[in-house]
C-alpha positions in Angstrom: 3.2 49.7 -7.8 3.6 52.7 -5.6 1.3 52.9 -2.5 1.1 55.3 0.4 2.9 52.6 2.4 5.8 52.2 -0.1 6.2 56.0 -0.3 6.4 56.2 3.5 9.0 53.4 3.5 11.1 55.4 0.9 10.9 58.5 3.0 11.7 56.7 6.3 14.7 55.0 4.7 16.2 57.6 2.4 15.0 61.0 3.6 16.2 60.7 7.2 19.5 62.6 6.5 17.8 65.4 4.6 15.5 68.3 5.5 12.6 68.1 3.0 11.0 71.5 2.1 7.9 72.0 -0.1 7.0 75.5 -1.2 3.8 76.5 -3.0 1.5 79.5 -3.3 -1.4 77.5 -1.8 -1.1 76.3 1.8 -2.0 72.8 2.9 -4.0 74.0 5.9 -6.0 77.2 6.2 -7.3 78.9 9.4 -10.4 81.0 9.2 -12.8 82.7 11.6 -16.2 81.1 12.0 -18.1 83.6 14.1 -16.0 83.8 17.3 -14.1 80.5 16.7 -11.1 79.7 14.6 -11.5 76.6 12.4 -9.1 74.9 10.0 -9.5 73.0 6.7 -7.5 71.5 3.9 -8.1 73.0 0.4 -9.0 70.5 -2.4 -5.6 70.0 -4.1 -3.8 67.1 -5.8 -0.5 68.6 -4.5 -1.8 68.6 -0.9 -3.0 65.1 -1.3 0.4 64.0 -2.5 2.7 65.8 -0.3 1.0 66.2 3.0 1.7 62.5 3.9 5.3 62.9 2.8 5.9 65.8 5.1 4.1 64.1 8.0 6.4 61.1 7.6 9.7 63.0 7.4 8.9 66.0 9.7 9.5 68.4 6.9 8.6 72.0 6.3 6.0 73.5 4.0 6.4 77.2 3.0 3.2 78.8 1.6 1.2 82.0 1.4 -0.9 82.4 4.5 -4.3 83.2 3.0 -6.7 82.5 5.8 -8.1 85.4 7.8 -7.1 83.7 11.0 -3.7 82.4 9.8 -1.7 85.1 11.6 -3.5 84.4 14.9 -2.2 80.8 15.2 1.5 81.1 14.2 4.6 81.7 16.3 7.0 84.7 16.1 8.6 83.0 13.0 5.2 82.6 11.2 5.3 78.9 11.8 2.7 76.4 13.1 2.8 72.6 13.5 0.3 70.7 11.3 -2.0 68.8 11.0 -3.5 70.8 13.9 -5.1 67.7 15.4 -2.0 65.6 15.3 1.1 67.8 14.5 3.7 66.1 12.4 5.5 68.9 10.4 5.9 72.6 10.2 3.9 75.0 8.0 5.7 78.3 7.6 3.5 81.1 6.2 4.6 83.9 3.9 2.6 87.1 4.3 1.4 89.0 1.2 -0.7 92.1 1.5 -3.6 92.9 -0.9 -1.5 95.2 -3.1 1.3 92.6 -3.5 -1.2 89.8 -4.1 -2.9 91.9 -6.9 0.5 92.4 -8.6 2.2 89.0 -8.0 -0.7 86.6 -8.1 -3.7 88.1 -9.9 -1.4 90.2 -12.1 1.8 88.6 -13.3 1.0 85.0 -12.4 -2.6 84.9 -13.7 -2.8 87.7 -16.3 0.6 87.1 -17.8 2.0 83.6 -17.3 -1.4 81.8 -17.2 -2.6 82.9 -20.6 0.9 82.8 -22.0 1.2 79.1 -21.3 -2.4 78.1 -22.1 -2.8 78.5 -25.8 -6.5 79.4 -25.9 -6.0 82.8 -27.7 -6.4 85.0 -24.6 -3.8 87.8 -24.8 -1.4 88.0 -21.9 -1.0 91.3 -20.1 2.6 92.2 -19.3 2.8 95.0 -16.7 6.2 96.3 -15.3 4.5 96.9 -11.9 3.1 93.3 -11.8 6.6 92.0 -12.7 8.2 94.0 -9.9 5.7 92.5 -7.4 6.3 89.0 -8.7 10.1 89.4 -8.2 9.5 90.8 -4.7 7.3 87.9 -3.6 9.6 85.3 -5.1 12.4 86.9 -3.1 10.2 86.7 0.0 9.5 83.0 -0.6 13.2 82.3 -1.1 14.2 84.1 2.1 11.6 82.2 4.0 13.0 78.9 2.8 16.6 80.0 3.5 15.7 80.9 7.0 14.6 77.3 7.6 17.4 75.4 5.8 20.4 77.5 6.7 23.3 75.3 5.5 21.5 72.0 6.2 21.5 69.1 3.7 18.1 70.1 2.1 15.9 68.9 -0.6 13.5 71.6 -1.8 10.4 70.9 -3.9 8.9 74.0 -5.5 5.4 74.0 -7.0 4.3 75.8 -10.2 4.6 79.0 -12.2 4.3 81.3 -9.1 7.8 80.6 -8.0 10.0 80.6 -11.1 12.7 82.9 -9.7 13.1 81.1 -6.3 15.7 78.5 -7.4 18.2 81.1 -8.5 17.9 83.0 -5.3 18.4 79.9 -3.1 21.3 78.5 -5.2 23.1 81.8 -4.9 22.8 81.7 -1.1 23.2 77.9 -0.7 24.8 76.1 -3.7 24.5 72.7 -2.0 20.7 72.8 -1.8 19.1 70.4 -4.2 16.0 71.9 -5.9 13.1 70.4 -8.0 10.3 72.5 -9.5 7.2 71.0 -10.9 5.4 73.0 -13.6 1.7 72.1 -13.2 0.4 73.9 -16.4 1.4 73.4 -20.1 4.7 74.8 -21.3 4.0 76.6 -24.7 6.1 76.4 -27.9 9.0 78.8 -28.3 7.1 81.1 -30.6 4.5 81.8 -28.0 7.0 82.1 -25.1 9.2 84.6 -26.9 6.7 87.4 -26.4 7.3 87.5 -22.7 9.5 90.5 -21.9 11.1 88.8 -18.9 11.6 85.4 -20.6 15.4 85.3 -19.9 14.9 86.0 -16.1 12.3 83.3 -15.9 14.4 80.7 -17.8 17.5 81.5 -15.7 15.4 81.1 -12.5 14.1 77.7 -13.6 17.5 76.5 -14.8 19.0 77.1 -11.4 16.9 74.0 -10.3 18.5 70.6 -10.5 15.3 69.0 -11.7 12.3 70.4 -13.6 9.1 68.3 -13.9 6.3 68.6 -16.5 3.2 66.5 -17.0 4.0 65.1 -20.4 7.0 64.7 -22.8 5.5 67.3 -25.2 5.7 70.1 -22.5 9.2 69.0 -21.6 10.3 69.1 -25.2 8.7 72.6 -25.6 10.8 73.8 -22.7 14.0 72.4 -24.1 13.3 74.0 -27.5 12.5 77.3 -25.8 15.9 77.3 -23.9 17.7 76.3 -27.1 16.2 79.4 -28.8 16.6 81.9 -26.0 19.8 81.2 -24.2 23.4 80.2 -24.9 23.0 76.9 -23.1 24.0 73.3 -23.7 20.7 71.6 -24.5 20.9 67.8 -24.7 17.6 66.5 -26.1 18.6 62.9 -25.9 19.5 63.1 -22.2 16.7 65.7 -21.7 19.0 68.0 -19.8 20.3 71.6 -19.9 23.7 72.9 -18.7 23.6 76.7 -18.0 25.6 78.9 -15.7 27.4 75.9 -14.3 24.2 74.1 -13.2 22.9 70.9 -14.9 19.2 70.7 -14.9 17.3 67.5 -15.7 14.0 67.9 -17.5 11.6 65.1 -17.0 7.9 64.2 -17.5 6.1 63.2 -14.3 2.3 62.9 -14.9 0.5 63.9 -11.7 -2.4 61.7 -10.6 -4.7 60.9 -7.7 -5.1 58.5 -4.8 -6.9 55.9 -6.8 -7.5 53.3 -4.1 -9.0 55.8 -1.7 -11.4 57.3 -4.2 -12.4 53.9 -5.6 -13.1 52.5 -2.2 -15.2 55.5 -1.0 -17.1 55.7 -4.3 -18.2 52.0 -4.0 -19.4 52.3 -0.4 -23.0 52.0 0.7 -22.9 55.6 2.0 -22.3 56.9 -1.5 -25.0 54.7 -2.9 -27.4 56.2 -0.4 -26.3 59.8 -1.4 -27.1 59.2 -5.1 -30.9 59.4 -4.6 -30.6 62.4 -2.3 -28.5 64.3 -4.9 -31.0 63.4 -7.7 -33.9 64.6 -5.6 -32.0 67.8 -4.5 -31.2 68.7 -8.2 -34.6 67.6 -9.5 -33.1 65.2 -12.1 -35.6 63.5 -14.2 -33.5 62.5 -17.2 -32.5 58.8 -17.5 -29.0 59.7 -19.0 -26.7 62.0 -17.0 -23.6 63.8 -17.9 -21.4 65.7 -15.4 -18.5 68.1 -15.4 -16.8 69.9 -12.6 -14.5 72.8 -13.5 -13.2 76.0 -12.0 -14.8 78.8 -14.1 -11.9 79.6 -16.3 -11.6 80.4 -20.0 -9.1 77.5 -20.4 -11.7 74.9 -19.3 -13.9 75.3 -22.5 -17.2 75.7 -20.6 -18.7 77.9 -23.3 -17.5 75.4 -26.0 -19.0 72.5 -24.0 -22.4 74.1 -23.8 -22.4 75.0 -27.5 -21.6 71.3 -28.2 -24.5 70.2 -26.0 -26.8 72.5 -28.0 -25.5 71.0 -31.2 -25.9 67.4 -29.8 -29.6 68.0 -28.8 -30.2 69.6 -32.2 -28.6 66.8 -34.2 -30.0 64.0 -32.1 -33.5 65.1 -30.9 -34.2 61.6 -29.6 -32.1 62.6 -26.5 -34.2 65.6 -25.7 -36.0 64.9 -22.4 -33.7 62.0 -21.7 -30.3 63.6 -21.2 -29.4 66.0 -18.4 -25.9 67.6 -18.0 -24.8 68.7 -14.6 -22.1 71.4 -14.6 -20.5 72.2 -11.3 -18.4 75.3 -11.4 -16.6 77.2 -8.7 -16.1 81.0 -9.3 -12.4 82.0 -9.7 -10.5 85.3 -10.0 -13.9 87.0 -10.5 -12.6 90.5 -10.0 -10.5 90.2 -13.1 -12.4 91.6 -16.2 -11.7 88.5 -18.3 -13.3 86.2 -15.7 -16.3 88.5 -15.1 -17.1 88.6 -18.8 -16.7 84.8 -19.0 -19.1 84.3 -16.1 -21.7 86.6 -17.7 -21.4 84.8 -21.0 -21.9 81.4 -19.5 -25.0 82.6 -17.6 -26.5 83.9 -20.8 -25.7 80.7 -22.8 -27.2 78.4 -20.2 -30.4 80.4 -20.1 -30.6 80.4 -23.9 -30.1 76.6 -24.3 -32.5 75.7 -21.5 -35.2 78.1 -22.9 -34.7 76.5 -26.3 -35.1 72.9 -25.2 -36.8 72.7 -21.8 -40.2 71.1 -21.3 -42.5 71.2 -18.2 -40.3 68.9 -16.0 -36.9 68.8 -17.9 -34.1 71.2 -18.7 -30.9 70.0 -20.4 -28.4 71.9 -18.3 -28.2 72.2 -14.5 -25.4 74.7 -13.7 -24.5 74.8 -10.1 -22.2 77.3 -8.3 -22.1 75.8 -4.8 -19.8 73.7 -2.7 -20.2 70.0 -2.9 -18.7 67.8 -0.3 -16.2 65.1 -1.6 -18.9 62.5 -0.9 -21.5 64.4 -2.9 -19.1 64.7 -5.8 -18.5 60.9 -5.7 -22.2 60.3 -5.7 -22.6 62.5 -8.8 -19.7 60.7 -10.5 -21.3 57.3 -9.7 -24.7 58.2 -11.2 -23.3 59.9 -14.3 -23.3 58.0 -17.6 -20.6 60.3 -19.0 -18.1 62.8 -17.7 -17.5 65.5 -20.3 -14.2 67.4 -20.0 -13.7 70.1 -22.6 -10.5 71.9 -21.6 -9.0 73.9 -24.4 -5.5 73.4 -23.1 -4.6 71.7 -19.8 -1.5 70.4 -18.1 -3.1 67.2 -16.9 -6.8 67.5 -15.6 -7.2 65.5 -12.5 -11.1 65.5 -12.7 -10.7 63.0 -15.6 -8.8 60.6 -13.3 -11.1 61.2 -10.4 -14.1 60.2 -12.5 -12.4 57.1 -13.8 -11.6 56.0 -10.3 -15.1 56.7 -9.0 -17.3 55.6 -11.9 -18.8 52.1 -12.2 -17.2 50.3 -15.2 -20.5 49.0 -16.5 -22.0 52.5 -16.7 -19.6 55.4 -16.9 -17.6 56.7 -19.8 -15.0 59.5 -20.0 -15.5 62.0 -22.9 -12.2 63.9 -23.0 -10.7 66.9 -24.8 -7.6 65.7 -26.7 -5.8 68.9 -25.5 -5.5 67.7 -21.9 -2.5 65.9 -20.6 -4.8 63.2 -19.4 -5.7 62.3 -23.0 -2.1 61.1 -23.5 -2.6 58.5 -20.7 -6.3 57.7 -20.9 -6.3 56.6 -24.6 -9.5 54.5 -24.1 -11.6 57.7 -23.4 -13.8 59.1 -26.2 -11.7 62.1 -27.3 -12.7 65.1 -29.3 -11.6 68.6 -30.4 -13.3 71.1 -28.1 -12.9 73.9 -30.7 -15.3 72.0 -33.0 -18.8 71.7 -31.6 -19.8 69.0 -34.1 -16.9 66.8 -33.0 -17.8 67.1 -29.3 -21.5 66.5 -30.1 -20.6 63.3 -31.9 -18.3 62.2 -29.0 -21.3 62.6 -26.6 -23.5 60.5 -28.8 -20.8 57.8 -29.2 -20.2 57.7 -25.4 -23.9 57.4 -24.6 -24.5 54.7 -27.3 -21.5 52.4 -26.5 -22.3 48.7 -26.1 -21.9 47.7 -22.5 -19.1 45.2 -23.3 -17.0 47.9 -25.0 -17.7 50.4 -22.2 -16.6 47.9 -19.6 -13.4 47.1 -21.5 -12.5 50.8 -21.9 -13.2 51.7 -18.3 -11.2 48.6 -17.0 -8.1 49.7 -19.0 -8.4 53.3 -17.8 -8.9 52.3 -14.2 -5.7 50.1 -14.4 -3.7 53.0 -15.7 -4.8 55.4 -13.0 -4.4 52.8 -10.3 -0.8 52.1 -11.3 0.2 55.7 -12.1 -1.2 57.1 -8.9 -0.3 60.2 -6.8 2.3 58.2 -4.8 4.0 57.2 -8.0 4.3 60.9 -8.9 5.8 62.1 -5.7 7.9 59.0 -5.1 9.6 59.2 -8.5 10.4 62.9 -8.0 11.8 62.3 -4.5 13.9 59.4 -5.8 15.3 61.6 -8.6 16.2 64.4 -6.1 17.9 61.8 -3.8 20.0 60.5 -6.7 21.1 64.1 -7.5 22.1 64.7 -3.8 
């Protein structure tokens, strides 16, 4: 089984002759002003959790968008800073993007075109020539930042996600010997959906300049191969799961991303977390004996509207749970200046008010909706006290909250209630699964999870914990690095 230690051993033994470069839109350390001081913090991110220790071990380079308001104040003349700030081990190279460019590249093409295109939740993508031009410009900027660092060195480059689809082609043209992997963190849609993208050929050609493409599950990898088969004159080998195009062979593989199971499980079982549970209950005014929890970025792909409608149906069909069941929804605002997200936020507010007005009594309301920052310890306390974690994503690449809950929850109490349209549902088959587009199905899943006999609940949780423990975040990064090393 992969561990942090075995991953470090692989890196120390095999990566010593290579320069290892990670590139992502999000940076692993952010510097911000706090009054007259500059502080730094790590954003909550599975990718940061996985790759920060890798880069610390191999003295690598991380290229990312410098998004903090104090980021420029702490870098050198080449936009670099050694991190972690308290114990420098590797180089963070920041790429600068102004507001106009960010609007086109990130909020525009990445999140109003590619995001809805790949998440099949019936939100129409917006394809803007101006946004596409900014997307190309910023991809060129990322590629040049990477090339400045690798020169003609023996480099392994690990690109992250749909923001950087054009980077592999630019790098390969300048340095054909560089070995490149790109991991696609969101779903890849079927060919009929992808064919509406006006720049589909450019995106596919960019991706197929990489030596290795990773997806969460086989289904997304198969969709990608079928898309290439339909769109390009390429040699697609579905048995070997590879594509030959323009003289480059690209391996296409599933690598389900995960979490640091041991760390989360250990912290969740600590006495400190146990003490926090009563504090959180008191702070939130929880009186119900049965508790559900969900923590999602407020995004239309997460099925928050559908989740609340299902809770309404559940309380209607099973009135014996009224006054006994409380659902805590933790939601962080996201992309709020985009009209789609503004409307979603307003719709959620109205729905929560309606459901709480419909069912609430003097000391009880069924939904507690919180838009505030919770520390990792507070989240673990909420996971520990919850009887169920309800995840209703309409379409998701993986969904790491499902795995975090499994790692944190006590096996004699918790149960995962999981949308079957998440990548996690392919791995965590002992969860109670449902169709989030059907409120009655979700309501029945909630009832089933809350009514499970203790013996069955323990057996299901034990199996899910074993899966997450074995297929952890170090397994994900270790297998990808091994594959890149073989290619080199």
